[in-house]
N, C-alpha and C positions, 0 to 999 in steps of 0.2 A: 666204500660207498654203501649207503643204507639200502637195504633190500626194499624194493618197490612192493607195495601192498597189492595183492591180487584178490579180488572178490570171488567167492565161490558161486556167484550168481552172474548170469549173462546180462548184457545190456537189454536184451529183449525181455528177460524176466523182470528186470527193474522197471522197464516201461509199463509192464502189466500191473505192477504194484501201486502205481500212482492212481489215485482216485480224486474225484472232485466232491468236496463236502463244504457246505456253506459258501459255495462259489470260489473255493480255494483248492488248488491242487495239493494233495497231501499224501502221505504214506502212513499206514498204521504202524505202530511201534515194533511189531514183530518183524516187519519187512526190513527196515534198516539194520535191525539186530542181526538178521540172517545175512545181510550183505557183509557185515563186519565179523560174522562168525562168532557172535556172543549170544548168551541167553537174553531174552527180552528184559528180565528184571535187572540184569547187569547193565544193559544198555541204558535203561531209564535211570539207574543209579549214577552212571557216569554223566548223564545230561544234568541231573540235579546237582551233582557235585561241582560241575563246571558251568553252572547257569550263567555266569558273567561272560562267557564266551559266545553266547547265542543271542540273537535278537529277541526282544520281548514276545514277539508273535511266533517264535520258533515252534512251539507246540501248544496244543490245547486239548481239553478233555471233551469227548463227545457226550451229549446227553444220553440218557438211557434209551429214549425213542430213536435217536440217530444210530446208536450202536445196534439196537435190535433190528432196525430197518436194513442197515448195512450187512448184518449177519445173514439175514434172509436173502439179500441180493447176491451175496457171494457164496452162499451155502457153507458158511463158517460153522464148524462143529463146536460144541461146547467144550470138547476135550482139547482143542487147539490152544496154544498159548495165546491168549488174547486179553487185551485190556481196552480201555476207552481212550487211550492216548494216541494222538496223531501228530505227525511232524509236518509243519507247513513249509519249512525251508530246510534244505540240507546243505546249505553253503557252509564252508569251514567246519565241517563235522569231523571231529577227531575223538575217538573213543579210546581211552587208555586203561 
C-alpha cells in the first residue's frame, strides 16, 4: 500500500497562508512549496514542467506594486525565499 503523504504544516498554518489578491484567494509560491517539503524554485519547476495538468488560471505573477504592498503587509523580509508567483487554485496538485 502506498505511503500517505503527510504535510509538515498544520491545517491551521495552511489556512493562514491563504491571502486574497485581485479578489482571488491565493497562496504565495513558498507556501505550497513548504507544504510539500520542497524548495520554492523546485516547486515552480515542477509546475512549469507539468503545466498541462493545471487550469490556465492556476498561477499568476504579481505586479511589482502588488508584491511590494504584500511584503509590507506581512513584514516579509528580503532574505526570505520569495518571488512574485501566486497559486490561485491548489486542486489536483502533485509535485514529483
